[in-house]
N, C-alpha and C positions, 0 to 999 in steps of 0.2 A: 249608715252614718259615715260622714267624711272622715278619712284617716287623720289622725292627730299625731303631731310630732312635738316633742319637747325641744325648745331652743334655749340653751343656757349660756348667758354671757359669762365667760371665765377668763377674759384676756386683760383685765385692768391691772395696772402696776401697784394698786393698793397704797397710794401715797399717804392716806390717812392712817394707815397701819404701820407706817415705818417707825423704828428701824426693823421690825420683825419681817416686813416683806422685802427687805433687801435680800433675804436668804430664802424666802418661802412665798410661793403664790398664795394670795389671800384665801382662795377657796380651798386650800390645803391646810389651813389653820385647824388645829385639833380642838374639838368641842365635845360636850357630853361627858357622861361617866366613863364611857369607853374610849374617849379622846381619839375619835376618828375624824377625818377631814369634814369641814362643813359640807362640802360637795357630796360626801357619802350620804349624809342625812337627806339632802336634796334628792339625790337619785333614788334612794329608798322610797321617798314620798311619791315620786312620780310612778314608780313601779306599783305602789300600793293602790294607785287609782287607775291602773291598767294602761299607763302610758310607758311603753318599754323601749320605743324607738326615739333616741335622743341625740341631738346634735349639739356638740360643744364648740362654741366660738372662742377660740383661744389665741393667745399671743405671748404675753410676758410669762416666762417660765413654764411654757406649755409642756416641756419634757417631764416636769414633776407630775403633772396631771396624768399624762399618758402612761408614764411609767408605773404609776400606782393603780390606775383603773383599767388600763389595757382596752380590750374591746367591750368591757362591761359584763362579760359572762358571769363573773363571780357574784354579781348582784342581780343577775337575771334580766339585764338590760342590753340593748344594742347601741353602742356608742360610735359616733362618727365625729371626727375632729376636723374643723375648718379653721385653719390659721388666717389671721388678718393679713391683707395685702399690704405691702408698703404704701405709705401715703396717708391721706386723711383718716382719722380715727373717730368713730361715732357708732352708736348703737344701730342706727339705721344703715350706716355704711357696712358694718359687720354683717347685718342681716342680709343686705343685698348681695354681699359676697357668697352667701350660702344659697342663693336662689335656685341654682341648678339642682342641688341636692334635695332641697325642700320640695321643689316642684309645685304641685297643686294641693299640697296638704295644708290643713288648718295647724296653727301653731299656738302652743302655750309658751309665752315669752317669760323668762325668769332671770333675775339678776342673782347670781349665785352667792352673793354675800348676805343673802336674806334667809332666815329660817322661819318657816310658818307651817302650821298644820291645816291650812285652808283646804277645804274639800274640792279637789279638782273635778270630781264626778258631778257634784252639784253645780259647780261653776260652768262646766260644759253643758249641762242640761239647761241652765239659764240662758246661755249663749244660743243654743239651738232654738229655744222658744221665742226669743225676740228676733232672731234672724238678721241682726245687724252685722256690720263688718268687724266690729271690735267690742270686747268686754274688758273692763278693767276691774281688778279686785281693789275695791276702795275701803278703807278702814275708818271708823269713827272712834272717838275717845282718845285721839293722839294728844299727848301732853308735851307742852313746851318744856325744854330741859333746864330752864332757868326761871327765877321768880319775876313777876311783872308788878309795875307800880302804876297807879293812877294818881295824877297830880292836878291841883287847881291852878288858877291863873298865876298865883305867886309861887308855884312849884312846891307847895306843901303836899306831902304824900297823904292822899285821902283814903287810899285802899292799897293793900299789898296782898298779892296771891302768889304762893309758892307753886311753881310748875303747874300752871293752869291748863285745863283741857280745852283744846281748840274746838269751836262750834263749826267745824268744817270736815268734809270727808278728804282723807289723804290718800294720794296715789301710792300704792305699795311697790310699784315697779313690776307687778305681775299682771299679765293680760293674755287675752286670747285674740288672735288675729286671723282673719281670712286671707287667702293668698292674693286678693286684690290689692293688698298693701304694696306689692311689687310694682304695680302700675304707677303708684305715686312715688316710690323710691326711685324709679327709673327716670322720672322727670328731672332729677337733679343732675347737675354737672358731675362728671366722674371724679373731678378733683375737689369735691366738696365734702365736708364732714356733715353727715346727716344724723340728726338726733330724733329718735322716735317721739319722745315726749314733747320736744319744741317744734319739730317740723311736720310730723305726720298726724299726731293725735288732734291738734287743733283743726286740722282739715276735716277729719272724720267727725269731730264734734259739730263743726259748722254745717255739715251735710246731714246731721242727725243720724249718723251711722255708728254711734258708740253708746254703749249701755254700761252701767256700773253694777257690779255684784257686790252687795254689802251684807255679808253674813254677820250673825251675832256671836259673841264670845269666841272669836278666832284669835289665836296667838300669832303674831308676826314681829320679827325684830330685824332691823337693819344692823348687822354687826360689823360694818365695814370701817370702823375706827378703833383705835387703841382703847379709848375710854369705854366704849360699849363692849368691846371684847373682854376687857378685864372685869367688867361687872356681870358677865354672864352667870346665870344660875344653871350650872351644868347638870345638877340633879333634875331640875324642872324640865330642861330641854330633853333629856333622856326620857322622862316620864310622859311628857305630852307628845312627843314624836313617835313613841311606841304604841300609842293607842290605836 
């Protein structure tokens, strides 16, 4: 089986979590009953599924991350830190910056302000079976965080639904990519900000080289905002992430 490396985006300034992130990198925000950094839960999950070689793409307050986790030995993982270069910022740009270290390895792409118990082992098996360039972890059952109203031609409300569930699959920000992605990333001008979701994934989809992994009853939460962070059920996170 092709070697697999975890690629964790850890460089964002966390503007949606200010003022907390004026002082702390968002992946270092404490969660769970043990109040350890978000990133620690993520690293433990990678380790549980046999992915121990992990590259952290860092920038803002990178010293906090490296000072806490070091080389990853205490968690049984091997961590490599790749700081963003000065200039354009984007997920594709950051990934391209790490090409030399990644080399020809398959990648599990992960945005580190997400907590999930998705089964990476099963997701990798699905990826191997279909043989495409990319697999995205897609989730169903996503609920809009506000109520919606249906109105008639006179603007009379005919129906009101509080936080309805979308009849769509949602991209969770977690994916598996083959190293062919670098062929596409290198086509962009070096002064361009490249975004994986906007600039690369549509090309893969057009070439029918992307598949979705849609598991049942999987927990995932984007906790990259103050509102979501404050509403976290820390007991639940600890329980579900330790299974």
